[in-house]
Chimera marker file (.cmm) of the C-alpha trace (Angstrom):
<marker_set name="trace">
<marker id="1" x="131.499" y="68.909" z="49.360" r="1" g="1" b="0" radius="0.5"/>
<marker id="2" x="129.874" y="72.337" z="49.692" r="1" g="1" b="0" radius="0.5"/>
<marker id="3" x="126.442" y="72.721" z="48.184" r="1" g="1" b="0" radius="0.5"/>
<marker id="4" x="125.629" y="75.809" z="46.177" r="1" g="1" b="0" radius="0.5"/>
<marker id="5" x="122.252" y="76.903" z="44.904" r="1" g="1" b="0" radius="0.5"/>
<marker id="6" x="121.666" y="76.288" z="41.242" r="1" g="1" b="0" radius="0.5"/>
<marker id="7" x="120.059" y="78.915" z="39.052" r="1" g="1" b="0" radius="0.5"/>
<marker id="8" x="118.317" y="78.134" z="35.810" r="1" g="1" b="0" radius="0.5"/>
<marker id="9" x="118.292" y="81.134" z="33.484" r="1" g="1" b="0" radius="0.5"/>
<marker id="10" x="115.380" y="81.578" z="31.104" r="1" g="1" b="0" radius="0.5"/>
<marker id="11" x="114.876" y="84.256" z="28.527" r="1" g="1" b="0" radius="0.5"/>
<marker id="12" x="111.969" y="86.323" z="29.819" r="1" g="1" b="0" radius="0.5"/>
<marker id="13" x="110.758" y="89.889" z="29.988" r="1" g="1" b="0" radius="0.5"/>
<marker id="14" x="109.987" y="90.074" z="33.679" r="1" g="1" b="0" radius="0.5"/>
<marker id="15" x="110.891" y="88.405" z="36.935" r="1" g="1" b="0" radius="0.5"/>
<marker id="16" x="108.705" y="88.420" z="40.050" r="1" g="1" b="0" radius="0.5"/>
<marker id="17" x="110.694" y="88.943" z="43.254" r="1" g="1" b="0" radius="0.5"/>
<marker id="18" x="108.975" y="88.466" z="46.611" r="1" g="1" b="0" radius="0.5"/>
<marker id="19" x="110.756" y="89.957" z="49.617" r="1" g="1" b="0" radius="0.5"/>
<marker id="20" x="109.885" y="91.045" z="53.113" r="1" g="1" b="0" radius="0.5"/>
<marker id="21" x="110.666" y="94.271" z="54.892" r="1" g="1" b="0" radius="0.5"/>
<marker id="22" x="110.785" y="95.010" z="58.575" r="1" g="1" b="0" radius="0.5"/>
<marker id="23" x="111.121" y="98.065" z="60.727" r="1" g="1" b="0" radius="0.5"/>
<marker id="24" x="111.009" y="98.733" z="64.441" r="1" g="1" b="0" radius="0.5"/>
<marker id="25" x="110.643" y="101.951" z="66.342" r="1" g="1" b="0" radius="0.5"/>
<marker id="26" x="110.875" y="102.456" z="70.096" r="1" g="1" b="0" radius="0.5"/>
<marker id="27" x="108.755" y="105.309" z="71.385" r="1" g="1" b="0" radius="0.5"/>
<marker id="28" x="108.609" y="106.676" z="74.915" r="1" g="1" b="0" radius="0.5"/>
<marker id="29" x="105.147" y="106.231" z="76.425" r="1" g="1" b="0" radius="0.5"/>
<marker id="30" x="102.945" y="109.281" z="76.764" r="1" g="1" b="0" radius="0.5"/>
<marker id="31" x="100.514" y="107.920" z="79.305" r="1" g="1" b="0" radius="0.5"/>
<marker id="32" x="100.649" y="105.742" z="82.368" r="1" g="1" b="0" radius="0.5"/>
<marker id="33" x="97.670" y="103.872" z="83.730" r="1" g="1" b="0" radius="0.5"/>
<marker id="34" x="98.394" y="103.252" z="87.401" r="1" g="1" b="0" radius="0.5"/>
<marker id="35" x="96.407" y="100.813" z="89.497" r="1" g="1" b="0" radius="0.5"/>
<marker id="36" x="96.602" y="101.850" z="93.152" r="1" g="1" b="0" radius="0.5"/>
<marker id="37" x="95.205" y="100.022" z="96.151" r="1" g="1" b="0" radius="0.5"/>
<marker id="38" x="94.626" y="101.448" z="99.644" r="1" g="1" b="0" radius="0.5"/>
<marker id="39" x="94.483" y="98.730" z="102.294" r="1" g="1" b="0" radius="0.5"/>
<marker id="40" x="94.294" y="98.263" z="106.030" r="1" g="1" b="0" radius="0.5"/>
<marker id="41" x="94.153" y="95.282" z="108.311" r="1" g="1" b="0" radius="0.5"/>
<marker id="42" x="92.899" y="94.525" z="111.769" r="1" g="1" b="0" radius="0.5"/>
<marker id="43" x="90.807" y="92.134" z="113.820" r="1" g="1" b="0" radius="0.5"/>
<marker id="44" x="87.485" y="94.009" z="113.363" r="1" g="1" b="0" radius="0.5"/>
<marker id="45" x="85.955" y="94.329" z="109.916" r="1" g="1" b="0" radius="0.5"/>
<marker id="46" x="84.233" y="97.684" z="110.643" r="1" g="1" b="0" radius="0.5"/>
<marker id="47" x="87.429" y="99.351" z="111.821" r="1" g="1" b="0" radius="0.5"/>
<marker id="48" x="89.323" y="97.998" z="108.814" r="1" g="1" b="0" radius="0.5"/>
<marker id="49" x="86.702" y="99.377" z="106.413" r="1" g="1" b="0" radius="0.5"/>
<marker id="50" x="86.826" y="102.810" z="108.104" r="1" g="1" b="0" radius="0.5"/>
<marker id="51" x="90.635" y="102.882" z="108.016" r="1" g="1" b="0" radius="0.5"/>
<marker id="52" x="90.696" y="101.860" z="104.342" r="1" g="1" b="0" radius="0.5"/>
<marker id="53" x="88.154" y="104.550" z="103.456" r="1" g="1" b="0" radius="0.5"/>
<marker id="54" x="90.298" y="107.091" z="105.329" r="1" g="1" b="0" radius="0.5"/>
<marker id="55" x="93.373" y="105.986" z="103.347" r="1" g="1" b="0" radius="0.5"/>
<marker id="56" x="91.527" y="106.141" z="100.030" r="1" g="1" b="0" radius="0.5"/>
<marker id="57" x="89.917" y="109.566" z="100.507" r="1" g="1" b="0" radius="0.5"/>
<marker id="58" x="93.096" y="111.696" z="100.129" r="1" g="1" b="0" radius="0.5"/>
<marker id="59" x="93.986" y="109.675" z="97.030" r="1" g="1" b="0" radius="0.5"/>
<marker id="60" x="90.542" y="110.366" z="95.530" r="1" g="1" b="0" radius="0.5"/>
<marker id="61" x="90.810" y="114.056" z="96.418" r="1" g="1" b="0" radius="0.5"/>
<marker id="62" x="94.284" y="114.307" z="94.871" r="1" g="1" b="0" radius="0.5"/>
<marker id="63" x="93.205" y="112.527" z="91.687" r="1" g="1" b="0" radius="0.5"/>
<marker id="64" x="90.157" y="114.785" z="91.364" r="1" g="1" b="0" radius="0.5"/>
<marker id="65" x="92.356" y="117.880" z="91.702" r="1" g="1" b="0" radius="0.5"/>
<marker id="66" x="94.834" y="116.535" z="89.129" r="1" g="1" b="0" radius="0.5"/>
<marker id="67" x="91.983" y="115.824" z="86.689" r="1" g="1" b="0" radius="0.5"/>
<marker id="68" x="90.611" y="119.356" z="87.175" r="1" g="1" b="0" radius="0.5"/>
<marker id="69" x="94.078" y="120.792" z="86.523" r="1" g="1" b="0" radius="0.5"/>
<marker id="70" x="94.431" y="118.724" z="83.333" r="1" g="1" b="0" radius="0.5"/>
<marker id="71" x="97.382" y="116.745" z="84.676" r="1" g="1" b="0" radius="0.5"/>
<marker id="72" x="95.636" y="113.390" z="84.284" r="1" g="1" b="0" radius="0.5"/>
<marker id="73" x="93.223" y="112.235" z="81.592" r="1" g="1" b="0" radius="0.5"/>
<marker id="74" x="90.863" y="110.235" z="83.789" r="1" g="1" b="0" radius="0.5"/>
<marker id="75" x="90.559" y="108.262" z="86.994" r="1" g="1" b="0" radius="0.5"/>
<marker id="76" x="88.085" y="105.933" z="88.624" r="1" g="1" b="0" radius="0.5"/>
<marker id="77" x="87.552" y="104.333" z="91.999" r="1" g="1" b="0" radius="0.5"/>
<marker id="78" x="86.036" y="100.919" z="92.477" r="1" g="1" b="0" radius="0.5"/>
<marker id="79" x="84.118" y="99.476" z="95.388" r="1" g="1" b="0" radius="0.5"/>
<marker id="80" x="85.869" y="98.259" z="98.482" r="1" g="1" b="0" radius="0.5"/>
<marker id="81" x="86.661" y="94.571" z="98.955" r="1" g="1" b="0" radius="0.5"/>
<marker id="82" x="87.509" y="92.902" z="102.242" r="1" g="1" b="0" radius="0.5"/>
<marker id="83" x="89.628" y="89.739" z="102.499" r="1" g="1" b="0" radius="0.5"/>
<marker id="84" x="92.522" y="88.188" z="104.400" r="1" g="1" b="0" radius="0.5"/>
<marker id="85" x="95.885" y="89.007" z="102.786" r="1" g="1" b="0" radius="0.5"/>
<marker id="86" x="98.744" y="91.469" z="103.232" r="1" g="1" b="0" radius="0.5"/>
<marker id="87" x="100.499" y="92.437" z="99.954" r="1" g="1" b="0" radius="0.5"/>
<marker id="88" x="101.156" y="96.123" z="100.767" r="1" g="1" b="0" radius="0.5"/>
<marker id="89" x="103.645" y="98.416" z="102.438" r="1" g="1" b="0" radius="0.5"/>
<marker id="90" x="103.571" y="99.525" z="106.076" r="1" g="1" b="0" radius="0.5"/>
<marker id="91" x="101.426" y="102.582" z="105.251" r="1" g="1" b="0" radius="0.5"/>
<marker id="92" x="98.691" y="100.444" z="103.729" r="1" g="1" b="0" radius="0.5"/>
<marker id="93" x="99.260" y="101.516" z="100.131" r="1" g="1" b="0" radius="0.5"/>
<marker id="94" x="100.102" y="99.363" z="97.171" r="1" g="1" b="0" radius="0.5"/>
<marker id="95" x="100.937" y="100.217" z="93.569" r="1" g="1" b="0" radius="0.5"/>
<marker id="96" x="99.635" y="97.143" z="91.783" r="1" g="1" b="0" radius="0.5"/>
<marker id="97" x="100.435" y="97.791" z="88.153" r="1" g="1" b="0" radius="0.5"/>
<marker id="98" x="101.449" y="100.562" z="85.778" r="1" g="1" b="0" radius="0.5"/>
<marker id="99" x="100.489" y="100.241" z="82.104" r="1" g="1" b="0" radius="0.5"/>
<marker id="100" x="102.502" y="102.460" z="79.759" r="1" g="1" b="0" radius="0.5"/>
<marker id="101" x="100.605" y="103.629" z="76.683" r="1" g="1" b="0" radius="0.5"/>
<marker id="102" x="100.741" y="105.913" z="73.656" r="1" g="1" b="0" radius="0.5"/>
<marker id="103" x="97.912" y="108.189" z="72.659" r="1" g="1" b="0" radius="0.5"/>
<marker id="104" x="95.895" y="106.849" z="69.699" r="1" g="1" b="0" radius="0.5"/>
<marker id="105" x="97.249" y="109.680" z="67.532" r="1" g="1" b="0" radius="0.5"/>
<marker id="106" x="100.886" y="108.886" z="68.309" r="1" g="1" b="0" radius="0.5"/>
<marker id="107" x="100.305" y="105.150" z="67.844" r="1" g="1" b="0" radius="0.5"/>
<marker id="108" x="98.778" y="105.763" z="64.378" r="1" g="1" b="0" radius="0.5"/>
<marker id="109" x="101.618" y="108.140" z="63.419" r="1" g="1" b="0" radius="0.5"/>
<marker id="110" x="104.333" y="105.696" z="64.514" r="1" g="1" b="0" radius="0.5"/>
<marker id="111" x="102.591" y="102.781" z="62.770" r="1" g="1" b="0" radius="0.5"/>
<marker id="112" x="102.575" y="104.799" z="59.501" r="1" g="1" b="0" radius="0.5"/>
<marker id="113" x="106.279" y="105.605" z="59.888" r="1" g="1" b="0" radius="0.5"/>
<marker id="114" x="107.192" y="101.986" z="60.611" r="1" g="1" b="0" radius="0.5"/>
<marker id="115" x="105.116" y="100.723" z="57.666" r="1" g="1" b="0" radius="0.5"/>
<marker id="116" x="106.833" y="103.239" z="55.361" r="1" g="1" b="0" radius="0.5"/>
<marker id="117" x="110.249" y="102.126" z="56.605" r="1" g="1" b="0" radius="0.5"/>
<marker id="118" x="109.355" y="98.435" z="56.180" r="1" g="1" b="0" radius="0.5"/>
<marker id="119" x="108.288" y="99.015" z="52.571" r="1" g="1" b="0" radius="0.5"/>
<marker id="120" x="111.532" y="100.917" z="51.914" r="1" g="1" b="0" radius="0.5"/>
<marker id="121" x="113.496" y="97.924" z="53.258" r="1" g="1" b="0" radius="0.5"/>
<marker id="122" x="111.514" y="95.556" z="51.017" r="1" g="1" b="0" radius="0.5"/>
<marker id="123" x="112.074" y="97.732" z="47.926" r="1" g="1" b="0" radius="0.5"/>
<marker id="124" x="115.810" y="97.935" z="48.675" r="1" g="1" b="0" radius="0.5"/>
<marker id="125" x="115.942" y="94.143" z="48.961" r="1" g="1" b="0" radius="0.5"/>
<marker id="126" x="114.038" y="93.729" z="45.699" r="1" g="1" b="0" radius="0.5"/>
<marker id="127" x="116.497" y="96.098" z="43.982" r="1" g="1" b="0" radius="0.5"/>
<marker id="128" x="119.419" y="94.073" z="45.339" r="1" g="1" b="0" radius="0.5"/>
<marker id="129" x="117.924" y="90.837" z="43.996" r="1" g="1" b="0" radius="0.5"/>
<marker id="130" x="117.157" y="92.468" z="40.649" r="1" g="1" b="0" radius="0.5"/>
<marker id="131" x="120.697" y="93.821" z="40.389" r="1" g="1" b="0" radius="0.5"/>
<marker id="132" x="122.100" y="90.368" z="41.136" r="1" g="1" b="0" radius="0.5"/>
<marker id="133" x="120.448" y="89.054" z="37.960" r="1" g="1" b="0" radius="0.5"/>
<marker id="134" x="121.276" y="92.132" z="35.863" r="1" g="1" b="0" radius="0.5"/>
<marker id="135" x="117.848" y="93.690" z="36.038" r="1" g="1" b="0" radius="0.5"/>
<marker id="136" x="117.593" y="97.402" z="36.659" r="1" g="1" b="0" radius="0.5"/>
<marker id="137" x="114.070" y="98.699" z="37.276" r="1" g="1" b="0" radius="0.5"/>
<marker id="138" x="111.938" y="97.423" z="40.130" r="1" g="1" b="0" radius="0.5"/>
<marker id="139" x="108.211" y="98.149" z="40.148" r="1" g="1" b="0" radius="0.5"/>
<marker id="140" x="106.189" y="97.125" z="43.218" r="1" g="1" b="0" radius="0.5"/>
<marker id="141" x="103.230" y="94.926" z="42.256" r="1" g="1" b="0" radius="0.5"/>
<marker id="142" x="101.805" y="93.998" z="45.660" r="1" g="1" b="0" radius="0.5"/>
<marker id="143" x="102.383" y="95.148" z="49.208" r="1" g="1" b="0" radius="0.5"/>
<marker id="144" x="100.650" y="93.361" z="52.062" r="1" g="1" b="0" radius="0.5"/>
<marker id="145" x="100.702" y="92.870" z="55.793" r="1" g="1" b="0" radius="0.5"/>
<marker id="146" x="101.317" y="89.532" z="57.463" r="1" g="1" b="0" radius="0.5"/>
<marker id="147" x="99.532" y="86.640" z="55.792" r="1" g="1" b="0" radius="0.5"/>
<marker id="148" x="97.887" y="88.604" z="52.991" r="1" g="1" b="0" radius="0.5"/>
<marker id="149" x="100.205" y="87.434" z="50.171" r="1" g="1" b="0" radius="0.5"/>
<marker id="150" x="99.814" y="83.775" z="51.072" r="1" g="1" b="0" radius="0.5"/>
<marker id="151" x="101.919" y="81.587" z="53.302" r="1" g="1" b="0" radius="0.5"/>
<marker id="152" x="101.232" y="80.999" z="56.959" r="1" g="1" b="0" radius="0.5"/>
<marker id="153" x="104.344" y="81.651" z="58.978" r="1" g="1" b="0" radius="0.5"/>
<marker id="154" x="103.672" y="82.792" z="62.530" r="1" g="1" b="0" radius="0.5"/>
<marker id="155" x="105.102" y="86.325" z="62.628" r="1" g="1" b="0" radius="0.5"/>
<marker id="156" x="106.997" y="87.504" z="59.535" r="1" g="1" b="0" radius="0.5"/>
<marker id="157" x="107.133" y="91.205" z="58.707" r="1" g="1" b="0" radius="0.5"/>
<marker id="158" x="105.176" y="92.743" z="55.809" r="1" g="1" b="0" radius="0.5"/>
<marker id="159" x="106.049" y="91.385" z="52.367" r="1" g="1" b="0" radius="0.5"/>
<marker id="160" x="106.297" y="93.088" z="49.003" r="1" g="1" b="0" radius="0.5"/>
<marker id="161" x="106.226" y="91.608" z="45.537" r="1" g="1" b="0" radius="0.5"/>
<marker id="162" x="108.120" y="93.486" z="42.793" r="1" g="1" b="0" radius="0.5"/>
<marker id="163" x="108.569" y="93.092" z="39.069" r="1" g="1" b="0" radius="0.5"/>
<marker id="164" x="112.144" y="93.459" z="37.805" r="1" g="1" b="0" radius="0.5"/>
<marker id="165" x="112.799" y="94.565" z="34.223" r="1" g="1" b="0" radius="0.5"/>
<marker id="166" x="115.866" y="95.090" z="32.129" r="1" g="1" b="0" radius="0.5"/>
<link id1="1" id2="2" r="1" g="1" b="0" radius="0.2"/>
<link id1="2" id2="3" r="1" g="1" b="0" radius="0.2"/>
<link id1="3" id2="4" r="1" g="1" b="0" radius="0.2"/>
<link id1="4" id2="5" r="1" g="1" b="0" radius="0.2"/>
<link id1="5" id2="6" r="1" g="1" b="0" radius="0.2"/>
<link id1="6" id2="7" r="1" g="1" b="0" radius="0.2"/>
<link id1="7" id2="8" r="1" g="1" b="0" radius="0.2"/>
<link id1="8" id2="9" r="1" g="1" b="0" radius="0.2"/>
<link id1="9" id2="10" r="1" g="1" b="0" radius="0.2"/>
<link id1="10" id2="11" r="1" g="1" b="0" radius="0.2"/>
<link id1="11" id2="12" r="1" g="1" b="0" radius="0.2"/>
<link id1="12" id2="13" r="1" g="1" b="0" radius="0.2"/>
<link id1="13" id2="14" r="1" g="1" b="0" radius="0.2"/>
<link id1="14" id2="15" r="1" g="1" b="0" radius="0.2"/>
<link id1="15" id2="16" r="1" g="1" b="0" radius="0.2"/>
<link id1="16" id2="17" r="1" g="1" b="0" radius="0.2"/>
<link id1="17" id2="18" r="1" g="1" b="0" radius="0.2"/>
<link id1="18" id2="19" r="1" g="1" b="0" radius="0.2"/>
<link id1="19" id2="20" r="1" g="1" b="0" radius="0.2"/>
<link id1="20" id2="21" r="1" g="1" b="0" radius="0.2"/>
<link id1="21" id2="22" r="1" g="1" b="0" radius="0.2"/>
<link id1="22" id2="23" r="1" g="1" b="0" radius="0.2"/>
<link id1="23" id2="24" r="1" g="1" b="0" radius="0.2"/>
<link id1="24" id2="25" r="1" g="1" b="0" radius="0.2"/>
<link id1="25" id2="26" r="1" g="1" b="0" radius="0.2"/>
<link id1="26" id2="27" r="1" g="1" b="0" radius="0.2"/>
<link id1="27" id2="28" r="1" g="1" b="0" radius="0.2"/>
<link id1="28" id2="29" r="1" g="1" b="0" radius="0.2"/>
<link id1="29" id2="30" r="1" g="1" b="0" radius="0.2"/>
<link id1="30" id2="31" r="1" g="1" b="0" radius="0.2"/>
<link id1="31" id2="32" r="1" g="1" b="0" radius="0.2"/>
<link id1="32" id2="33" r="1" g="1" b="0" radius="0.2"/>
<link id1="33" id2="34" r="1" g="1" b="0" radius="0.2"/>
<link id1="34" id2="35" r="1" g="1" b="0" radius="0.2"/>
<link id1="35" id2="36" r="1" g="1" b="0" radius="0.2"/>
<link id1="36" id2="37" r="1" g="1" b="0" radius="0.2"/>
<link id1="37" id2="38" r="1" g="1" b="0" radius="0.2"/>
<link id1="38" id2="39" r="1" g="1" b="0" radius="0.2"/>
<link id1="39" id2="40" r="1" g="1" b="0" radius="0.2"/>
<link id1="40" id2="41" r="1" g="1" b="0" radius="0.2"/>
<link id1="41" id2="42" r="1" g="1" b="0" radius="0.2"/>
<link id1="42" id2="43" r="1" g="1" b="0" radius="0.2"/>
<link id1="43" id2="44" r="1" g="1" b="0" radius="0.2"/>
<link id1="44" id2="45" r="1" g="1" b="0" radius="0.2"/>
<link id1="45" id2="46" r="1" g="1" b="0" radius="0.2"/>
<link id1="46" id2="47" r="1" g="1" b="0" radius="0.2"/>
<link id1="47" id2="48" r="1" g="1" b="0" radius="0.2"/>
<link id1="48" id2="49" r="1" g="1" b="0" radius="0.2"/>
<link id1="49" id2="50" r="1" g="1" b="0" radius="0.2"/>
<link id1="50" id2="51" r="1" g="1" b="0" radius="0.2"/>
<link id1="51" id2="52" r="1" g="1" b="0" radius="0.2"/>
<link id1="52" id2="53" r="1" g="1" b="0" radius="0.2"/>
<link id1="53" id2="54" r="1" g="1" b="0" radius="0.2"/>
<link id1="54" id2="55" r="1" g="1" b="0" radius="0.2"/>
<link id1="55" id2="56" r="1" g="1" b="0" radius="0.2"/>
<link id1="56" id2="57" r="1" g="1" b="0" radius="0.2"/>
<link id1="57" id2="58" r="1" g="1" b="0" radius="0.2"/>
<link id1="58" id2="59" r="1" g="1" b="0" radius="0.2"/>
<link id1="59" id2="60" r="1" g="1" b="0" radius="0.2"/>
<link id1="60" id2="61" r="1" g="1" b="0" radius="0.2"/>
<link id1="61" id2="62" r="1" g="1" b="0" radius="0.2"/>
<link id1="62" id2="63" r="1" g="1" b="0" radius="0.2"/>
<link id1="63" id2="64" r="1" g="1" b="0" radius="0.2"/>
<link id1="64" id2="65" r="1" g="1" b="0" radius="0.2"/>
<link id1="65" id2="66" r="1" g="1" b="0" radius="0.2"/>
<link id1="66" id2="67" r="1" g="1" b="0" radius="0.2"/>
<link id1="67" id2="68" r="1" g="1" b="0" radius="0.2"/>
<link id1="68" id2="69" r="1" g="1" b="0" radius="0.2"/>
<link id1="69" id2="70" r="1" g="1" b="0" radius="0.2"/>
<link id1="70" id2="71" r="1" g="1" b="0" radius="0.2"/>
<link id1="71" id2="72" r="1" g="1" b="0" radius="0.2"/>
<link id1="72" id2="73" r="1" g="1" b="0" radius="0.2"/>
<link id1="73" id2="74" r="1" g="1" b="0" radius="0.2"/>
<link id1="74" id2="75" r="1" g="1" b="0" radius="0.2"/>
<link id1="75" id2="76" r="1" g="1" b="0" radius="0.2"/>
<link id1="76" id2="77" r="1" g="1" b="0" radius="0.2"/>
<link id1="77" id2="78" r="1" g="1" b="0" radius="0.2"/>
<link id1="78" id2="79" r="1" g="1" b="0" radius="0.2"/>
<link id1="79" id2="80" r="1" g="1" b="0" radius="0.2"/>
<link id1="80" id2="81" r="1" g="1" b="0" radius="0.2"/>
<link id1="81" id2="82" r="1" g="1" b="0" radius="0.2"/>
<link id1="82" id2="83" r="1" g="1" b="0" radius="0.2"/>
<link id1="83" id2="84" r="1" g="1" b="0" radius="0.2"/>
<link id1="84" id2="85" r="1" g="1" b="0" radius="0.2"/>
<link id1="85" id2="86" r="1" g="1" b="0" radius="0.2"/>
<link id1="86" id2="87" r="1" g="1" b="0" radius="0.2"/>
<link id1="87" id2="88" r="1" g="1" b="0" radius="0.2"/>
<link id1="88" id2="89" r="1" g="1" b="0" radius="0.2"/>
<link id1="89" id2="90" r="1" g="1" b="0" radius="0.2"/>
<link id1="90" id2="91" r="1" g="1" b="0" radius="0.2"/>
<link id1="91" id2="92" r="1" g="1" b="0" radius="0.2"/>
<link id1="92" id2="93" r="1" g="1" b="0" radius="0.2"/>
<link id1="93" id2="94" r="1" g="1" b="0" radius="0.2"/>
<link id1="94" id2="95" r="1" g="1" b="0" radius="0.2"/>
<link id1="95" id2="96" r="1" g="1" b="0" radius="0.2"/>
<link id1="96" id2="97" r="1" g="1" b="0" radius="0.2"/>
<link id1="97" id2="98" r="1" g="1" b="0" radius="0.2"/>
<link id1="98" id2="99" r="1" g="1" b="0" radius="0.2"/>
<link id1="99" id2="100" r="1" g="1" b="0" radius="0.2"/>
<link id1="100" id2="101" r="1" g="1" b="0" radius="0.2"/>
<link id1="101" id2="102" r="1" g="1" b="0" radius="0.2"/>
<link id1="102" id2="103" r="1" g="1" b="0" radius="0.2"/>
<link id1="103" id2="104" r="1" g="1" b="0" radius="0.2"/>
<link id1="104" id2="105" r="1" g="1" b="0" radius="0.2"/>
<link id1="105" id2="106" r="1" g="1" b="0" radius="0.2"/>
<link id1="106" id2="107" r="1" g="1" b="0" radius="0.2"/>
<link id1="107" id2="108" r="1" g="1" b="0" radius="0.2"/>
<link id1="108" id2="109" r="1" g="1" b="0" radius="0.2"/>
<link id1="109" id2="110" r="1" g="1" b="0" radius="0.2"/>
<link id1="110" id2="111" r="1" g="1" b="0" radius="0.2"/>
<link id1="111" id2="112" r="1" g="1" b="0" radius="0.2"/>
<link id1="112" id2="113" r="1" g="1" b="0" radius="0.2"/>
<link id1="113" id2="114" r="1" g="1" b="0" radius="0.2"/>
<link id1="114" id2="115" r="1" g="1" b="0" radius="0.2"/>
<link id1="115" id2="116" r="1" g="1" b="0" radius="0.2"/>
<link id1="116" id2="117" r="1" g="1" b="0" radius="0.2"/>
<link id1="117" id2="118" r="1" g="1" b="0" radius="0.2"/>
<link id1="118" id2="119" r="1" g="1" b="0" radius="0.2"/>
<link id1="119" id2="120" r="1" g="1" b="0" radius="0.2"/>
<link id1="120" id2="121" r="1" g="1" b="0" radius="0.2"/>
<link id1="121" id2="122" r="1" g="1" b="0" radius="0.2"/>
<link id1="122" id2="123" r="1" g="1" b="0" radius="0.2"/>
<link id1="123" id2="124" r="1" g="1" b="0" radius="0.2"/>
<link id1="124" id2="125" r="1" g="1" b="0" radius="0.2"/>
<link id1="125" id2="126" r="1" g="1" b="0" radius="0.2"/>
<link id1="126" id2="127" r="1" g="1" b="0" radius="0.2"/>
<link id1="127" id2="128" r="1" g="1" b="0" radius="0.2"/>
<link id1="128" id2="129" r="1" g="1" b="0" radius="0.2"/>
<link id1="129" id2="130" r="1" g="1" b="0" radius="0.2"/>
<link id1="130" id2="131" r="1" g="1" b="0" radius="0.2"/>
<link id1="131" id2="132" r="1" g="1" b="0" radius="0.2"/>
<link id1="132" id2="133" r="1" g="1" b="0" radius="0.2"/>
<link id1="133" id2="134" r="1" g="1" b="0" radius="0.2"/>
<link id1="134" id2="135" r="1" g="1" b="0" radius="0.2"/>
<link id1="135" id2="136" r="1" g="1" b="0" radius="0.2"/>
<link id1="136" id2="137" r="1" g="1" b="0" radius="0.2"/>
<link id1="137" id2="138" r="1" g="1" b="0" radius="0.2"/>
<link id1="138" id2="139" r="1" g="1" b="0" radius="0.2"/>
<link id1="139" id2="140" r="1" g="1" b="0" radius="0.2"/>
<link id1="140" id2="141" r="1" g="1" b="0" radius="0.2"/>
<link id1="141" id2="142" r="1" g="1" b="0" radius="0.2"/>
<link id1="142" id2="143" r="1" g="1" b="0" radius="0.2"/>
<link id1="143" id2="144" r="1" g="1" b="0" radius="0.2"/>
<link id1="144" id2="145" r="1" g="1" b="0" radius="0.2"/>
<link id1="145" id2="146" r="1" g="1" b="0" radius="0.2"/>
<link id1="146" id2="147" r="1" g="1" b="0" radius="0.2"/>
<link id1="147" id2="148" r="1" g="1" b="0" radius="0.2"/>
<link id1="148" id2="149" r="1" g="1" b="0" radius="0.2"/>
<link id1="149" id2="150" r="1" g="1" b="0" radius="0.2"/>
<link id1="150" id2="151" r="1" g="1" b="0" radius="0.2"/>
<link id1="151" id2="152" r="1" g="1" b="0" radius="0.2"/>
<link id1="152" id2="153" r="1" g="1" b="0" radius="0.2"/>
<link id1="153" id2="154" r="1" g="1" b="0" radius="0.2"/>
<link id1="154" id2="155" r="1" g="1" b="0" radius="0.2"/>
<link id1="155" id2="156" r="1" g="1" b="0" radius="0.2"/>
<link id1="156" id2="157" r="1" g="1" b="0" radius="0.2"/>
<link id1="157" id2="158" r="1" g="1" b="0" radius="0.2"/>
<link id1="158" id2="159" r="1" g="1" b="0" radius="0.2"/>
<link id1="159" id2="160" r="1" g="1" b="0" radius="0.2"/>
<link id1="160" id2="161" r="1" g="1" b="0" radius="0.2"/>
<link id1="161" id2="162" r="1" g="1" b="0" radius="0.2"/>
<link id1="162" id2="163" r="1" g="1" b="0" radius="0.2"/>
<link id1="163" id2="164" r="1" g="1" b="0" radius="0.2"/>
<link id1="164" id2="165" r="1" g="1" b="0" radius="0.2"/>
<link id1="165" id2="166" r="1" g="1" b="0" radius="0.2"/>
</marker_set>
């Protein structure tokens, strides 16, 4: 036998409806943080260090020129390390990792847009619930991020609490 939810109807002036809203936006990154390694190998430590320094110097020069031209925001070079391993290409260069990032301004702008969209979704849901019980006006009472309206679920979107009136 199918089970259906039961609804008890009371005469009251207001109903509190708690809903959640979510929104997602995909934004192309504006910055890349590249981690580059220049390496060399050989039987003599001194020769390996010299070769590695020779490989790194044009990279440093190029990065300095790009910074001066405004094409990169910043760069840094760390001290040389010597060890036994070979995780690079045949020219002695290795691109370890690229981190894609947004500028702080763009991140803040997109977060505001997504929050606005999530609240709009929550208000639309509250209106749908209110309409289902023949209520017309919906007035937001509380809007909160994850965990601020109570409850402890791991990752739900922002929630909104609305009052529905006739």
